[in-house]
C-alpha positions in Angstrom: 0.0 0.0 0.0 1.4 3.4 -1.0 0.7 6.2 1.5 1.8 9.8 1.9 4.1 10.8 4.8 1.4 13.0 6.2 -0.8 10.0 6.6 1.9 8.0 8.4 3.3 10.7 10.7 2.9 14.0 12.3 5.6 16.3 10.7 7.1 19.0 12.8 9.6 21.7 12.0 12.8 21.9 14.0 13.3 24.8 16.4 14.1 28.1 14.8 16.8 30.2 16.4 17.1 33.8 15.4 20.6 35.0 14.9 23.8 33.2 15.9 23.6 30.1 18.1 25.3 30.8 21.4 25.8 28.6 24.5 23.4 29.5 27.2 24.7 28.3 30.6 21.8 27.0 32.6 19.7 26.4 29.5 17.1 23.6 29.4 18.0 21.8 26.1 20.8 20.6 23.9 20.6 21.9 20.3 21.2 19.4 17.5 22.7 21.2 14.5 23.8 19.8 11.1 27.5 20.0 12.0 26.8 17.6 15.0 25.4 14.7 13.0 27.1 12.3 10.5 25.3 10.7 7.6 24.4 7.7 9.7 22.6 9.9 12.2 25.3 9.5 14.9 26.1 12.4 17.2 27.8 13.0 20.6 25.3 14.5 23.0 28.2 15.9 25.1 29.3 18.1 22.2 25.8 19.7 21.6 25.3 23.4 22.4 23.2 24.2 25.6 20.4 26.6 24.8 17.2 27.8 26.5 14.1 26.8 24.6 10.6 28.1 25.5 7.8 25.5 25.3 10.4 22.8 25.5 7.9 20.0 25.3 6.7 21.1 21.9 10.3 21.1 20.5 12.2 18.3 22.1 12.8 14.9 20.5 11.2 11.7 21.8 12.6 8.2 21.4 11.2 6.8 18.2 11.1 10.1 16.3 12.5 10.1 12.8 14.7 13.1 12.2 15.0 14.3 8.7 17.6 16.7 7.3 15.5 18.8 5.0 18.1 21.2 3.8 21.3 20.8 1.7 22.5 18.4 -0.9 22.5 15.3 1.3 19.0 14.8 2.8 18.6 11.8 5.0 16.7 10.5 8.0 17.9 8.9 11.2 16.0 7.4 14.1 16.3 9.1 17.4 16.4 6.5 20.2 16.5 8.8 23.2 18.9 10.9 25.2 21.1 10.2 28.2 21.8 13.8 29.1 18.6 15.8 28.7 16.2 17.3 26.2 17.5 17.5 22.6 16.0 20.0 20.3 16.7 19.8 16.5 17.5 23.0 14.7 15.2 24.4 12.0 16.9 22.6 9.1 15.6 19.3 10.5 12.0 18.1 10.4 10.7 15.6 12.9 8.4 12.8 11.9 6.4 11.4 14.8 5.0 8.2 13.4 1.5 6.9 13.9 0.7 3.4 15.2 0.8 1.5 11.9 4.4 2.5 11.2 7.6 1.1 12.6 9.9 4.2 13.0 13.0 2.3 11.9 11.2 1.2 8.7 10.2 4.7 7.9 13.8 5.8 8.4 15.0 3.1 6.1 12.3 4.0 3.5 13.2 7.7 3.5 16.9 6.9 2.8 16.1 4.7 -0.2 16.9 5.9 -3.7 13.3 5.9 -4.8 12.3 8.3 -2.0 15.4 10.4 -2.5 14.3 11.0 -6.1 11.0 12.2 -4.9 12.7 14.6 -2.5 14.9 15.9 -5.4 11.9 16.5 -7.6 10.0 18.3 -4.8 12.9 20.4 -3.5 13.4 24.1 -4.2 16.0 24.8 -6.8 18.2 27.3 -5.0 21.8 27.6 -3.9 20.9 25.4 -0.8 18.2 23.0 -1.9 15.5 22.3 0.6 12.1 20.6 0.9 9.2 22.3 2.5 7.0 20.7 5.1 4.1 21.0 2.7 5.9 19.2 0.0 7.4 16.5 2.3 4.0 15.4 3.7 2.8 14.7 0.2 5.6 12.4 -0.7 4.8 8.7 -0.7 6.3 5.4 0.5 5.3 1.8 0.2 4.0 0.5 3.5 4.0 -3.3 3.9 2.4 -5.0 6.9 3.9 -4.3 10.4 5.8 -7.6 10.6 7.5 -7.0 7.2 8.4 -3.5 8.4 10.1 -4.9 11.5 12.0 -7.4 9.4 13.3 -4.8 7.0 14.3 -2.6 10.0 16.1 -5.5 11.6 18.1 -6.3 8.5 18.9 -2.6 8.0 20.2 -2.4 11.6 22.4 -5.5 11.0 23.8 -4.0 7.8 24.7 -0.9 9.6 26.5 -2.9 12.3 28.3 -4.9 9.6 29.5 -1.6 8.0 30.7 -0.3 11.3 32.6 -3.5 12.1 34.1 -3.7 8.6 35.3 -0.1 9.0 36.8 -0.8 12.4 38.6 -3.9 10.9 39.9 -1.9 8.1 41.2 0.8 10.5 42.9 -1.8 12.7 44.6 -3.4 9.7 45.9 0.0 8.6 47.2 0.7 12.1 48.9 -2.7 12.1 50.5 -2.1 8.7 51.8 1.3 9.9 53.2 -0.3 13.0 54.9 -3.0 11.0 56.4 -0.5 8.6 58.1 1.2 11.7 59.3 -2.2 13.0 56.9 -2.1 16.0 53.7 -3.9 16.9 50.7 -3.0 19.0 
């Protein structure tokens, strides 16, 4: 079944900060900016900027939210699984998709990152120096939604593939370190 994102989730805009982002000691939230996140959706909470956000409950991420980078050349989604250090608020170039009951958040994340959906994003994006997609355009884009069990299986396989990529990268890094050590006549 093919459905629009607006049917599958509530789409929210990230928090808009006027002017330059500055650390606010004693603030109530951690601000997630583009520079903080890699293309796999990983970020270090300890490096986020502390800010004070009014109406924090309306802006902070919840576990299970799908965070979508709506601005720039590389537009991707990642699953927010929760915070250890406090409320995290995404900046305005992110959109937050809070899924409805019929959707597995990890599946929606996977579906958004697929080439077919990325082509839809490209077609619906503004043609400017910094391409972006509006909330109005995003909610109208469609994905195939299989039954819930299939969604869970796809999400599980995707999670395993990410783990495999991370392990392969660590293995490659370790091999390179061993080769450098061997070239110097030492071992670690």
